[in-house]
MMTF fields as JSON, N, C-alpha, C and O atoms, coordinates in Angstrom:
{
  "mmtfVersion": "1.0.0",
  "mmtfProducer": "UNKNOWN",
  "numBonds": 355,
  "numAtoms": 356,
  "numGroups": 89,
  "numChains": 1,
  "numModels": 1,
  "chainsPerModel": [1],
  "groupsPerChain": [89],
  "chainIdList": ["A"],
  "bondAtomList": [4, 2, 8, 6, 12, 10, 16, 14, 20, 18, 24, 22, 28, 26, 32, 30, 36, 34, 40, 38, 44, 42, 48, 46, 52, 50, 56, 54, 60, 58, 64, 62, 68, 66, 72, 70, 76, 74, 80, 78, 84, 82, 88, 86, 92, 90, 96, 94, 100, 98, 104, 102, 108, 106, 112, 110, 116, 114, 120, 118, 124, 122, 128, 126, 132, 130, 136, 134, 140, 138, 144, 142, 148, 146, 152, 150, 156, 154, 160, 158, 164, 162, 168, 166, 172, 170, 176, 174, 180, 178, 184, 182, 188, 186, 192, 190, 196, 194, 200, 198, 204, 202, 208, 206, 212, 210, 216, 214, 220, 218, 224, 222, 228, 226, 232, 230, 236, 234, 240, 238, 244, 242, 248, 246, 252, 250, 256, 254, 260, 258, 264, 262, 268, 266, 272, 270, 276, 274, 280, 278, 284, 282, 288, 286, 292, 290, 296, 294, 300, 298, 304, 302, 308, 306, 312, 310, 316, 314, 320, 318, 324, 322, 328, 326, 332, 330, 336, 334, 340, 338, 344, 342, 348, 346, 352, 350],
  "bondOrderList": [1, 1, 1, 1, 1, 1, 1, 1, 1, 1, 1, 1, 1, 1, 1, 1, 1, 1, 1, 1, 1, 1, 1, 1, 1, 1, 1, 1, 1, 1, 1, 1, 1, 1, 1, 1, 1, 1, 1, 1, 1, 1, 1, 1, 1, 1, 1, 1, 1, 1, 1, 1, 1, 1, 1, 1, 1, 1, 1, 1, 1, 1, 1, 1, 1, 1, 1, 1, 1, 1, 1, 1, 1, 1, 1, 1, 1, 1, 1, 1, 1, 1, 1, 1, 1, 1, 1, 1],
  "groupList": [{"groupName": "MET", "atomNameList": ["N", "CA", "C", "O"], "elementList": ["N", "C", "C", "O"], "formalChargeList": [0, 0, 0, 0], "bondAtomList": [1, 0, 2, 1, 3, 2], "bondOrderList": [1, 1, 2], "singleLetterCode": "M", "chemCompType": "L-PEPTIDE LINKING"}, {"groupName": "CYS", "atomNameList": ["N", "CA", "C", "O"], "elementList": ["N", "C", "C", "O"], "formalChargeList": [0, 0, 0, 0], "bondAtomList": [1, 0, 2, 1, 3, 2], "bondOrderList": [1, 1, 2], "singleLetterCode": "C", "chemCompType": "L-PEPTIDE LINKING"}, {"groupName": "THR", "atomNameList": ["N", "CA", "C", "O"], "elementList": ["N", "C", "C", "O"], "formalChargeList": [0, 0, 0, 0], "bondAtomList": [1, 0, 2, 1, 3, 2], "bondOrderList": [1, 1, 2], "singleLetterCode": "T", "chemCompType": "L-PEPTIDE LINKING"}, {"groupName": "TYR", "atomNameList": ["N", "CA", "C", "O"], "elementList": ["N", "C", "C", "O"], "formalChargeList": [0, 0, 0, 0], "bondAtomList": [1, 0, 2, 1, 3, 2], "bondOrderList": [1, 1, 2], "singleLetterCode": "Y", "chemCompType": "L-PEPTIDE LINKING"}, {"groupName": "GLN", "atomNameList": ["N", "CA", "C", "O"], "elementList": ["N", "C", "C", "O"], "formalChargeList": [0, 0, 0, 0], "bondAtomList": [1, 0, 2, 1, 3, 2], "bondOrderList": [1, 1, 2], "singleLetterCode": "Q", "chemCompType": "L-PEPTIDE LINKING"}, {"groupName": "GLU", "atomNameList": ["N", "CA", "C", "O"], "elementList": ["N", "C", "C", "O"], "formalChargeList": [0, 0, 0, 0], "bondAtomList": [1, 0, 2, 1, 3, 2], "bondOrderList": [1, 1, 2], "singleLetterCode": "E", "chemCompType": "L-PEPTIDE LINKING"}, {"groupName": "LEU", "atomNameList": ["N", "CA", "C", "O"], "elementList": ["N", "C", "C", "O"], "formalChargeList": [0, 0, 0, 0], "bondAtomList": [1, 0, 2, 1, 3, 2], "bondOrderList": [1, 1, 2], "singleLetterCode": "L", "chemCompType": "L-PEPTIDE LINKING"}, {"groupName": "LYS", "atomNameList": ["N", "CA", "C", "O"], "elementList": ["N", "C", "C", "O"], "formalChargeList": [0, 0, 0, 0], "bondAtomList": [1, 0, 2, 1, 3, 2], "bondOrderList": [1, 1, 2], "singleLetterCode": "K", "chemCompType": "L-PEPTIDE LINKING"}, {"groupName": "VAL", "atomNameList": ["N", "CA", "C", "O"], "elementList": ["N", "C", "C", "O"], "formalChargeList": [0, 0, 0, 0], "bondAtomList": [1, 0, 2, 1, 3, 2], "bondOrderList": [1, 1, 2], "singleLetterCode": "V", "chemCompType": "L-PEPTIDE LINKING"}, {"groupName": "ALA", "atomNameList": ["N", "CA", "C", "O"], "elementList": ["N", "C", "C", "O"], "formalChargeList": [0, 0, 0, 0], "bondAtomList": [1, 0, 2, 1, 3, 2], "bondOrderList": [1, 1, 2], "singleLetterCode": "A", "chemCompType": "L-PEPTIDE LINKING"}, {"groupName": "GLY", "atomNameList": ["N", "CA", "C", "O"], "elementList": ["N", "C", "C", "O"], "formalChargeList": [0, 0, 0, 0], "bondAtomList": [1, 0, 2, 1, 3, 2], "bondOrderList": [1, 1, 2], "singleLetterCode": "G", "chemCompType": "PEPTIDE LINKING"}, {"groupName": "SER", "atomNameList": ["N", "CA", "C", "O"], "elementList": ["N", "C", "C", "O"], "formalChargeList": [0, 0, 0, 0], "bondAtomList": [1, 0, 2, 1, 3, 2], "bondOrderList": [1, 1, 2], "singleLetterCode": "S", "chemCompType": "L-PEPTIDE LINKING"}, {"groupName": "PRO", "atomNameList": ["N", "CA", "C", "O"], "elementList": ["N", "C", "C", "O"], "formalChargeList": [0, 0, 0, 0], "bondAtomList": [1, 0, 2, 1, 3, 2], "bondOrderList": [1, 1, 2], "singleLetterCode": "P", "chemCompType": "L-PEPTIDE LINKING"}, {"groupName": "TRP", "atomNameList": ["N", "CA", "C", "O"], "elementList": ["N", "C", "C", "O"], "formalChargeList": [0, 0, 0, 0], "bondAtomList": [1, 0, 2, 1, 3, 2], "bondOrderList": [1, 1, 2], "singleLetterCode": "W", "chemCompType": "L-PEPTIDE LINKING"}, {"groupName": "ARG", "atomNameList": ["N", "CA", "C", "O"], "elementList": ["N", "C", "C", "O"], "formalChargeList": [0, 0, 0, 0], "bondAtomList": [1, 0, 2, 1, 3, 2], "bondOrderList": [1, 1, 2], "singleLetterCode": "R", "chemCompType": "L-PEPTIDE LINKING"}, {"groupName": "PHE", "atomNameList": ["N", "CA", "C", "O"], "elementList": ["N", "C", "C", "O"], "formalChargeList": [0, 0, 0, 0], "bondAtomList": [1, 0, 2, 1, 3, 2], "bondOrderList": [1, 1, 2], "singleLetterCode": "F", "chemCompType": "L-PEPTIDE LINKING"}, {"groupName": "ASP", "atomNameList": ["N", "CA", "C", "O"], "elementList": ["N", "C", "C", "O"], "formalChargeList": [0, 0, 0, 0], "bondAtomList": [1, 0, 2, 1, 3, 2], "bondOrderList": [1, 1, 2], "singleLetterCode": "D", "chemCompType": "L-PEPTIDE LINKING"}, {"groupName": "HIS", "atomNameList": ["N", "CA", "C", "O"], "elementList": ["N", "C", "C", "O"], "formalChargeList": [0, 0, 0, 0], "bondAtomList": [1, 0, 2, 1, 3, 2], "bondOrderList": [1, 1, 2], "singleLetterCode": "H", "chemCompType": "L-PEPTIDE LINKING"}, {"groupName": "ASN", "atomNameList": ["N", "CA", "C", "O"], "elementList": ["N", "C", "C", "O"], "formalChargeList": [0, 0, 0, 0], "bondAtomList": [1, 0, 2, 1, 3, 2], "bondOrderList": [1, 1, 2], "singleLetterCode": "N", "chemCompType": "L-PEPTIDE LINKING"}, {"groupName": "ILE", "atomNameList": ["N", "CA", "C", "O"], "elementList": ["N", "C", "C", "O"], "formalChargeList": [0, 0, 0, 0], "bondAtomList": [1, 0, 2, 1, 3, 2], "bondOrderList": [1, 1, 2], "singleLetterCode": "I", "chemCompType": "L-PEPTIDE LINKING"}],
  "groupTypeList": [0, 1, 2, 3, 4, 2, 5, 6, 6, 7, 8, 9, 10, 11, 10, 7, 10, 12, 9, 10, 13, 6, 14, 15, 2, 16, 9, 11, 8, 3, 8, 16, 17, 12, 8, 17, 9, 0, 9, 10, 17, 2, 8, 18, 8, 16, 6, 14, 18, 12, 9, 16, 10, 12, 11, 9, 14, 8, 9, 6, 5, 6, 17, 12, 4, 9, 9, 14, 5, 6, 9, 5, 9, 19, 6, 14, 11, 6, 9, 9, 8, 12, 5, 9, 8, 6, 9, 10, 10],
  "groupIdList": [1, 2, 3, 4, 5, 6, 7, 8, 9, 10, 11, 12, 13, 14, 15, 16, 17, 18, 19, 20, 21, 22, 23, 24, 25, 26, 27, 28, 29, 30, 31, 32, 33, 34, 35, 36, 37, 38, 39, 40, 41, 42, 43, 44, 45, 46, 47, 48, 49, 50, 51, 52, 53, 54, 55, 56, 57, 58, 59, 60, 61, 62, 63, 64, 65, 66, 67, 68, 69, 70, 71, 72, 73, 74, 75, 76, 77, 78, 79, 80, 81, 82, 83, 84, 85, 86, 87, 88, 89],
  "secStructList": [7, 7, 7, 7, 7, 3, 3, 3, 3, 3, 3, 3, 3, 3, 3, 3, 3, 6, 6, 3, 3, 3, 3, 3, 3, 3, 3, 3, 3, 3, 3, 3, 7, 7, 1, 1, 1, 1, 1, 1, 1, 3, 3, 3, 3, 3, 3, 3, 7, 4, 4, 4, 7, 6, 6, 1, 3, 3, 3, 3, 3, 3, 7, 2, 2, 2, 2, 2, 2, 2, 2, 2, 2, 2, 2, 2, 2, 2, 2, 6, 1, 7, 2, 2, 2, 2, 2, 6, 7],
  "xCoordList": [-55.346, -54.974, -53.487, -52.669, -53.147, -51.743, -51.221, -51.815, -50.121, -49.54, -48.45, -48.076, -47.956, -46.83, -45.566, -44.596, -45.57, -44.363, -43.457, -43.837, -42.28, -41.302, -40.028, -39.495, -39.552, -38.261, -37.202, -37.308, -36.192, -35.07, -33.832, -33.556, -33.091, -31.872, -30.808, -31.104, -29.585, -28.454, -28.333, -28.484, -28.066, -27.897, -26.656, -26.164, -26.169, -25.064, -25.516, -25.744, -25.646, -26.084, -26.229, -25.899, -26.722, -26.905, -28.227, -28.77, -28.727, -29.927, -29.88, -29.16, -30.64, -30.625, -31.868, -32.995, -31.65, -32.724, -32.718, -31.963, -33.556, -33.658, -32.348, -32.114, -31.494, -30.241, -29.046, -27.911, -29.281, -28.184, -28.142, -29.12, -26.992, -26.826, -26.639, -25.982, -27.232, -27.145, -26.622, -26.959, -25.813, -25.409, -26.409, -26.784, -26.832, -27.764, -27.066, -26.239, -27.407, -26.849, -27.94, -27.666, -29.176, -30.277, -31.523, -31.729, -32.344, -33.625, -34.671, -34.37, -35.889, -37.021, -38.115, -38.314, -38.816, -39.89, -41.084, -40.954, -42.247, -43.45, -44.685, -44.604, -45.816, -47.093, -47.898, -48.044, -48.416, -49.164, -49.995, -49.966, -50.722, -51.438, -50.407, -49.486, -50.544, -49.58, -49.832, -50.921, -48.82, -48.931, -49.39, -50.193, -48.887, -49.142, -49.825, -50.697, -49.457, -50.001, -51.507, -52.015, -52.193, -53.635, -53.953, -54.182, -53.961, -54.259, -54.613, -54.256, -55.319, -55.646, -54.419, -54.218, -53.594, -52.345, -51.285, -51.589, -50.061, -48.943, -47.788, -47.72, -46.896, -45.621, -44.703, -44.441, -44.227, -43.403, -41.954, -41.648, -41.079, -39.647, -38.963, -39.095, -38.243, -37.457, -35.991, -35.534, -35.255, -33.811, -33.189, -33.533, -32.264, -31.755, -30.326, -29.765, -29.767, -28.452, -28.594, -28.407, -28.92, -29.171, -28.024, -28.261, -26.794, -25.648, -25.692, -25.096, -26.398, -26.488, -27.771, -28.065, -28.531, -29.723, -30.985, -30.93, -32.13, -33.42, -33.648, -34.49, -32.933, -33.134, -32.404, -32.627, -31.538, -30.815, -31.696, -31.4, -32.796, -33.81, -34.532, -34.815, -34.82, -35.707, -36.804, -36.512, -38.051, -39.18, -39.968, -40.171, -40.41, -41.248, -42.555, -42.553, -43.657, -44.954, -45.447, -45.835, -45.427, -45.747, -47.057, -47.291, -47.908, -49.097, -48.619, -47.58, -49.335, -48.851, -48.435, -47.388, -49.22, -48.851, -47.576, -46.734, -47.434, -46.215, -45.002, -43.923, -45.169, -44.068, -43.662, -42.473, -44.645, -44.341, -43.603, -42.606, -44.1, -43.47, -42.054, -41.161, -41.836, -40.496, -39.571, -38.44, -40.038, -39.216, -38.851, -37.707, -39.811, -39.543, -38.562, -37.689, -38.698, -37.774, -36.353, -35.387, -36.227, -34.906, -34.295, -33.123, -35.078, -34.562, -34.193, -33.171, -35.01, -34.668, -33.383, -32.543, -33.225, -32.01, -30.777, -29.751, -30.87, -29.736, -29.432, -28.266, -30.465, -30.273, -29.647, -29.031, -29.787, -29.278, -27.786, -27.189, -27.196, -25.79, -24.953, -25.354, -23.804, -22.947, -22.562, -22.299, -22.533, -22.218, -20.857, -20.679, -19.908, -18.581, -18.645, -17.868, -19.556, -19.715, -20.275, -19.813, -21.258, -21.872, -20.931, -21.008, -20.05, -19.125, -18.149, -17.586, -17.949, -17.029, -17.587, -16.881, -18.838, -19.442, -19.767, -20.286],
  "yCoordList": [-100.968, -102.355, -102.483, -101.77, -103.356, -103.588, -104.759, -105.837, -104.548, -105.611, -106.375, -107.479, -105.799, -106.344, -106.393, -107.054, -105.699, -105.602, -104.567, -103.404, -104.975, -104.088, -104.118, -105.184, -102.946, -102.816, -102.57, -101.63, -103.417, -103.262, -102.918, -103.543, -101.93, -101.587, -101.047, -100.534, -101.179, -100.601, -99.149, -98.828, -98.28, -96.86, -96.354, -96.984, -95.226, -94.547, -93.114, -92.402, -92.689, -91.325, -91.053, -91.891, -89.88, -89.454, -88.719, -88.21, -88.673, -87.921, -87.463, -88.034, -86.443, -85.906, -86.366, -86.148, -86.99, -87.447, -86.661, -85.699, -87.06, -86.326, -86.248, -85.287, -87.27, -87.304, -86.816, -86.903, -86.308, -85.832, -86.573, -87.196, -86.499, -87.084, -88.593, -89.108, -89.299, -90.753, -91.119, -90.466, -92.146, -92.691, -93.788, -94.599, -93.802, -94.812, -95.802, -95.427, -97.068, -98.133, -98.904, -99.594, -98.789, -99.575, -98.71, -97.741, -99.088, -98.407, -99.444, -100.466, -99.168, -99.972, -99.018, -97.953, -99.42, -98.609, -99.528, -100.604, -99.101, -99.918, -99.035, -97.913, -99.541, -98.85, -99.617, -100.837, -98.861, -99.509, -98.461, -97.28, -98.901, -97.97, -97.213, -97.828, -95.895, -95.13, -95.286, -95.661, -94.995, -94.95, -93.569, -93.448, -92.524, -91.157, -90.273, -89.48, -90.387, -89.504, -89.711, -90.817, -88.655, -88.714, -89.109, -88.251, -90.411, -90.937, -92.405, -93.049, -92.924, -94.347, -95.209, -96.218, -94.8, -95.49, -94.44, -93.36, -94.764, -93.874, -94.691, -95.911, -93.978, -94.571, -94.372, -93.245, -95.471, -95.426, -95.703, -96.666, -94.855, -94.987, -95.027, -94.103, -96.088, -96.206, -96.186, -97.022, -95.242, -95.148, -95.546, -94.994, -96.51, -97.008, -97.512, -97.693, -97.728, -98.335, -99.426, -99.156, -100.654, -101.725, -101.98, -102.426, -101.707, -101.938, -101.055, -101.389, -99.924, -99.004, -99.176, -98.354, -100.217, -100.512, -99.878, -99.139, -100.174, -99.73, -98.225, -97.728, -97.493, -96.044, -95.312, -94.119, -96.015, -95.4, -95.502, -96.242, -94.728, -94.86, -93.533, -92.822, -93.22, -92.108, -92.691, -93.375, -92.431, -92.978, -91.845, -90.792, -92.073, -91.127, -91.818, -92.976, -91.122, -91.566, -90.462, -89.385, -90.734, -89.722, -90.056, -91.201, -89.044, -89.227, -89.619, -89.127, -90.481, -90.968, -89.866, -89.983, -88.806, -87.73, -87.024, -86.659, -86.832, -86.212, -87.1, -86.593, -88.417, -89.338, -89.249, -89.243, -89.181, -89.04, -87.733, -87.707, -86.653, -85.346, -85.318, -84.739, -85.934, -85.997, -86.812, -86.399, -87.967, -88.798, -88.036, -88.093, -87.327, -86.55, -85.414, -85.139, -84.754, -83.67, -84.207, -83.557, -85.369, -85.979, -86.27, -85.974, -86.847, -87.156, -85.894, -85.871, -84.837, -83.571, -82.987, -82.484, -83.05, -82.519, -83.261, -82.647, -84.586, -85.372, -85.103, -85.051, -84.932, -84.686, -83.326, -83.129, -82.393, -81.036, -80.905, -79.854, -81.953, -81.888, -82.746, -83.864, -82.253, -83.067, -84.378, -84.413, -85.434, -86.769, -86.792, -87.516, -86.011, -85.975, -85.47, -85.911, -84.556, -84.06, -85.162, -85.344, -85.892, -86.963, -88.134, -88.8, -88.398, -89.52, -89.356, -90.338, -88.116, -87.874, -88.305, -88.254, -88.728, -89.323, -88.374, -88.767],
  "zCoordList": [104.523, 104.513, 104.818, 104.237, 105.693, 106.041, 105.219, 105.218, 104.529, 103.707, 104.46, 104.066, 105.518, 106.278, 105.433, 105.804, 104.304, 103.475, 104.095, 104.235, 104.462, 105.083, 104.265, 103.952, 103.926, 103.239, 104.314, 105.102, 104.334, 105.261, 104.457, 103.433, 104.916, 104.202, 105.148, 106.227, 104.715, 105.432, 105.017, 103.839, 105.952, 105.665, 106.39, 107.326, 105.946, 106.613, 106.796, 105.818, 108.038, 108.288, 109.771, 110.61, 110.073, 111.453, 111.582, 110.601, 112.78, 113.08, 114.518, 115.337, 114.824, 116.177, 116.928, 116.483, 118.046, 118.917, 120.206, 120.345, 121.158, 122.421, 123.211, 123.945, 123.054, 123.813, 123.0, 123.467, 121.799, 120.96, 119.642, 119.23, 118.985, 117.664, 117.74, 118.645, 116.766, 116.667, 115.29, 114.302, 115.218, 113.921, 113.566, 114.412, 112.307, 111.847, 110.94, 110.109, 111.105, 110.278, 109.548, 108.566, 110.024, 109.477, 109.317, 110.047, 108.345, 108.16, 107.799, 107.183, 108.189, 107.742, 107.291, 107.875, 106.246, 105.68, 105.473, 104.89, 105.95, 105.814, 105.947, 106.447, 105.502, 105.643, 106.691, 106.621, 107.667, 108.75, 109.465, 109.117, 110.449, 111.307, 112.145, 112.682, 112.265, 113.055, 114.555, 114.989, 115.305, 116.767, 117.207, 118.133, 116.551, 117.004, 115.97, 116.327, 114.714, 113.673, 113.529, 113.715, 113.204, 113.025, 111.576, 110.723, 111.319, 109.989, 110.137, 111.123, 109.146, 109.167, 108.938, 109.615, 107.971, 107.653, 107.352, 106.846, 107.665, 107.374, 106.793, 106.939, 106.14, 105.744, 106.945, 107.365, 107.48, 108.688, 108.32, 107.617, 108.801, 108.55, 109.908, 110.71, 110.154, 111.385, 111.01, 110.23, 111.556, 111.372, 112.693, 113.739, 112.65, 113.928, 113.832, 112.751, 115.01, 115.147, 116.2, 117.387, 115.795, 116.75, 117.722, 118.844, 117.316, 118.195, 119.435, 120.459, 119.346, 120.483, 121.288, 122.157, 121.018, 121.802, 121.231, 120.248, 121.86, 121.328, 121.354, 120.607, 122.182, 122.232, 121.103, 120.895, 120.376, 119.251, 118.007, 117.069, 118.03, 116.976, 116.797, 117.762, 115.55, 115.221, 114.34, 113.359, 114.678, 113.929, 113.284, 113.89, 112.044, 111.324, 110.963, 110.546, 111.118, 110.617, 109.686, 110.139, 108.39, 107.394, 106.693, 106.306, 106.535, 105.717, 104.321, 103.882, 103.614, 102.316, 101.344, 100.708, 101.211, 100.284, 100.751, 99.93, 102.044, 102.571, 102.296, 101.989, 102.403, 102.117, 100.65, 100.331, 99.763, 98.326, 98.059, 97.337, 98.647, 98.426, 98.981, 98.362, 100.137, 100.712, 99.814, 99.557, 99.332, 98.447, 97.178, 96.726, 96.603, 95.391, 95.662, 94.838, 96.808, 97.167, 97.356, 96.958, 97.951, 98.124, 96.76, 96.531, 95.853, 94.514, 93.747, 93.06, 93.851, 93.185, 93.756, 93.009, 95.072, 95.701, 95.23, 94.937, 95.157, 94.684, 93.217, 92.826, 92.404, 90.981, 90.719, 89.672, 91.634, 91.447, 91.775, 91.54, 92.307, 92.733, 91.789, 91.465, 91.343, 90.469, 91.148, 92.35, 90.378, 90.908, 91.613, 92.592, 91.123, 91.737, 93.171, 94.018, 93.449, 94.813, 95.707, 96.833, 95.213, 96.0, 96.219, 97.251, 95.274, 95.374, 96.538, 97.021, 96.986, 98.09, 99.433, 100.44, 99.462, 100.634, 101.693, 102.737]
}
């Protein structure tokens, strides 16, 4: 079932695409039918920099369990580092 609920947020980061490294300023997260992944529904994450046009984008289509595991791994990684290290940006 598609809820059309989309989370939009500002992000600061980089990712590597086909043409090299991209700076990301925006992200969207939603559950929908995938374009490429073999699943009925996926958690879709789009990382982009709209100022650089539509090609400044990296898209993820994650199976729901993989998305949960990735989110948990990110939280564990952040929890393992002293806050003072993370504050340095």
